[in-house]
C-alpha positions as CSV (number, residue, x, y, z in Angstrom):
1,M,-2.9,20.6,93.5
2,T,-1.1,22.0,90.7
3,R,0.6,18.7,90.0
4,A,-2.7,16.8,89.7
5,A,-4.1,19.5,87.5
6,D,-1.0,19.4,85.3
7,Q,-1.2,15.6,85.0
8,S,-4.9,15.7,84.0
9,A,-4.2,18.3,81.3
10,I,-1.4,16.1,79.9
11,H,-3.7,13.1,79.6
12,L,-6.6,15.0,78.0
13,V,-4.5,16.1,74.9
14,P,-4.0,13.2,72.5
15,P,-0.7,12.9,70.7
16,T,-0.7,14.2,67.1
17,S,1.6,11.5,65.8
18,R,-1.1,8.8,66.3
19,R,-3.6,10.7,64.1
20,Q,-1.1,11.1,61.2
21,R,-0.2,7.4,60.8
22,G,-3.5,6.6,59.0
23,V,-3.1,9.6,56.7
24,V,0.3,8.5,55.5
25,L,-1.0,5.0,54.7
26,F,-3.9,6.5,52.7
27,I,-1.6,8.7,50.7
28,A,0.7,5.8,50.0
29,L,-2.2,3.7,48.7
30,I,-3.3,6.5,46.3
31,V,0.3,6.9,45.0
32,L,0.5,3.2,44.4
33,V,-2.8,3.0,42.5
34,A,-1.7,6.0,40.3
35,M,1.7,4.3,39.5
36,T,-0.1,1.1,38.7
37,L,-2.5,2.8,36.2
38,A,0.5,4.7,34.7
39,G,2.3,1.4,34.2
40,L,-0.7,-0.2,32.5
41,A,-1.1,2.7,30.2
42,L,2.6,2.5,29.2
43,V,2.3,-1.2,28.5
44,R,-0.8,-0.7,26.3
45,S,0.8,2.2,24.4
46,V,4.0,0.2,23.7
47,G,1.9,-2.8,22.5
48,S,-0.1,-0.6,20.2
49,G,3.0,1.0,18.7
50,I,4.5,-2.5,18.0
51,L,1.3,-3.5,16.2
52,I,1.2,-0.3,14.1
53,A,4.9,-0.7,13.2
54,G,4.3,-4.4,12.2
55,N,1.3,-3.4,10.0
56,L,3.3,-0.7,8.3
57,A,6.1,-3.2,7.6
58,F,3.6,-5.7,6.0
59,K,2.1,-2.9,3.9
60,Q,5.5,-1.7,2.7
61,G,6.5,-5.3,1.9
62,A,3.4,-5.7,-0.2
63,T,4.1,-2.4,-2.1
64,V,7.6,-3.5,-2.9
65,A,6.3,-6.9,-4.0
66,A,3.8,-5.3,-6.4
67,D,6.7,-3.8,-8.4
68,R,7.3,-7.4,-9.6
69,G,3.8,-7.3,-11.1
70,I,4.6,-4.1,-13.0
71,E,7.8,-5.6,-14.3
72,A,6.0,-8.8,-15.4
73,G,3.4,-6.7,-17.2
74,R,6.0,-4.7,-19.0
75,A,7.9,-7.9,-20.0
76,W,4.6,-9.4,-21.4
77,L,3.8,-6.2,-23.4
78,T,7.2,-6.1,-25.0
79,T,6.9,-9.6,-26.3
80,Q,3.5,-9.1,-28.0
81,T,2.9,-8.1,-31.6
82,T,0.8,-5.1,-32.6
83,A,-2.0,-7.3,-33.9
84,T,-2.2,-9.1,-30.5
85,L,-2.3,-5.8,-28.6
86,D,-5.1,-4.4,-30.9
87,K,-7.5,-7.0,-29.4
88,D,-8.6,-8.0,-25.9
89,G,-6.5,-10.9,-24.5
90,A,-7.9,-14.3,-23.7
91,P,-9.2,-14.8,-20.1
92,G,-6.3,-15.2,-17.8
93,T,-3.9,-12.9,-19.7
94,G,-5.2,-9.8,-17.9
95,Y,-4.9,-7.7,-21.1
96,Y,-7.6,-5.2,-22.3
97,S,-7.3,-3.1,-25.5
98,S,-9.2,-0.2,-24.0
99,W,-8.8,1.9,-20.9
100,Q,-12.1,0.8,-19.4
101,N,-13.6,3.9,-17.8
102,T,-15.1,1.8,-15.0
103,F,-11.8,0.1,-14.0
104,N,-11.1,0.6,-10.3
105,P,-8.3,-1.6,-8.8
106,T,-9.9,-1.7,-5.4
107,T,-13.2,-3.1,-6.7
108,F,-11.8,-5.1,-9.6
109,V,-12.2,-8.9,-9.2
110,W,-8.6,-10.1,-9.3
111,N,-9.1,-13.8,-8.7
112,N,-11.5,-14.8,-11.5
113,N,-8.8,-15.4,-14.2
114,S,-9.1,-11.9,-15.5
115,S,-5.6,-11.0,-14.4
116,T,-2.3,-12.7,-14.8
117,L,-0.9,-14.4,-11.6
118,V,2.8,-13.6,-11.3
119,T,3.3,-15.7,-8.2
120,S,1.1,-17.1,-5.4
121,D,4.0,-16.7,-2.9
122,D,7.1,-14.6,-3.5
123,G,8.8,-16.0,-0.4
124,A,7.4,-13.3,1.8
125,G,3.8,-14.5,1.6
126,N,2.7,-12.0,-1.1
127,E,0.4,-13.1,-4.0
128,I,1.0,-10.8,-7.0
129,R,-1.2,-10.2,-10.0
130,Y,-1.3,-7.6,-12.8
131,V,-3.7,-6.4,-15.4
132,A,-2.7,-4.2,-18.5
133,H,-4.9,-1.7,-20.4
134,R,-4.1,0.0,-23.7
135,L,-5.1,3.6,-23.2
136,C,-7.5,3.7,-26.1
137,A,-11.3,4.5,-26.0
138,A,-12.5,1.6,-28.2
139,A,-11.6,-2.0,-27.7
140,N,-10.5,-4.4,-30.5
141,L,-9.5,-1.6,-32.9
142,S,-6.1,-0.6,-34.1
143,V,-4.5,2.6,-32.9
144,N,-4.8,4.1,-36.4
145,A,-8.5,3.3,-36.9
146,P,-10.6,6.4,-37.8
147,A,-13.0,5.9,-34.9
148,Q,-10.2,5.3,-32.4
149,Q,-9.1,7.7,-29.7
150,C,-5.9,6.8,-27.9
151,V,-3.3,8.4,-25.7
152,T,-0.3,8.2,-28.0
153,L,3.3,9.1,-28.4
154,N,4.4,10.2,-31.9
155,S,8.0,9.1,-32.5
156,A,9.8,10.9,-35.4
157,G,11.8,8.8,-37.8
158,A,15.4,8.4,-36.7
159,G,18.5,6.5,-37.5
160,G,20.3,8.8,-40.0
161,S,23.6,10.6,-39.3
162,K,21.8,13.9,-38.7
163,G,18.8,12.7,-36.7
164,G,16.8,12.0,-39.9
165,G,15.2,8.7,-40.9
166,A,17.6,6.2,-42.4
167,Y,16.5,3.9,-45.2
168,G,15.5,0.4,-44.0
169,V,15.7,1.3,-40.3
170,V,12.7,3.4,-39.4
171,P,9.9,4.7,-41.6
172,L,10.2,8.3,-42.6
173,S,6.8,9.2,-41.3
174,N,6.0,9.5,-37.6
175,T,5.3,6.3,-35.7
176,I,2.3,6.3,-33.4
177,Q,2.7,4.3,-30.2
178,A,-0.1,3.8,-27.7
179,Y,0.5,4.2,-24.0
180,Y,-0.3,1.2,-21.7
181,R,-1.4,1.2,-18.0
182,V,-0.2,-1.7,-15.9
183,T,-1.8,-2.2,-12.5
184,A,-0.4,-4.6,-10.0
185,Q,-1.9,-6.0,-6.8
186,A,0.0,-7.7,-4.0
187,K,-1.9,-9.4,-1.3
188,G,0.3,-10.1,1.7
189,P,0.2,-11.5,5.2
190,K,-2.4,-10.2,7.7
191,N,-4.7,-9.1,4.9
192,S,-2.3,-6.4,3.7
193,V,-3.2,-5.3,0.1
194,S,-1.2,-2.9,-2.0
195,Y,-1.7,-1.5,-5.5
196,V,0.9,-0.1,-7.8
197,Q,0.2,1.5,-11.2
198,S,2.5,2.6,-14.0
199,I,2.1,4.1,-17.5
200,L,4.3,2.6,-20.2
201,Y,4.8,3.1,-24.0
């Protein structure tokens, strides 16, 4: 009797290993889903980083290209006479004889022949334009006009052996020179736009 009782007791208790097989499969599936989601997040973050780096490179390229506009504006200013710089330039020259209080490079209409086109493609896909302003309050007046207010630099006469004015070189009185503001715009690939501004005299 004891053997039959022992055998029935053995058959009534189910093995624990059979219950745990389903739990291991469930945990493995959860870990697999978590690893898949982590991989997708990593791929998306790497893709976003590459896009951001590319956009920054285009922006930097446009900023470097805009320096060519500043240089072109400086070269243009140095070849003009004082009489020419006392008046607004013709359309397309991009020159104004006043500082224009309302000038804003981000809202300025650059494509309507009011600025000088340096190049439509500098080899890197950048279109470069510049506009120059004489830093004076009133347009079409000379720097020395009584009603004029300008940001100026007074240069003392020089050229003599001791720093004084030399005859026939520079006038003995101070020379008044106006400051000029040159603003350049570079439009590059992927709609990147950069502005550079410089003050010259």
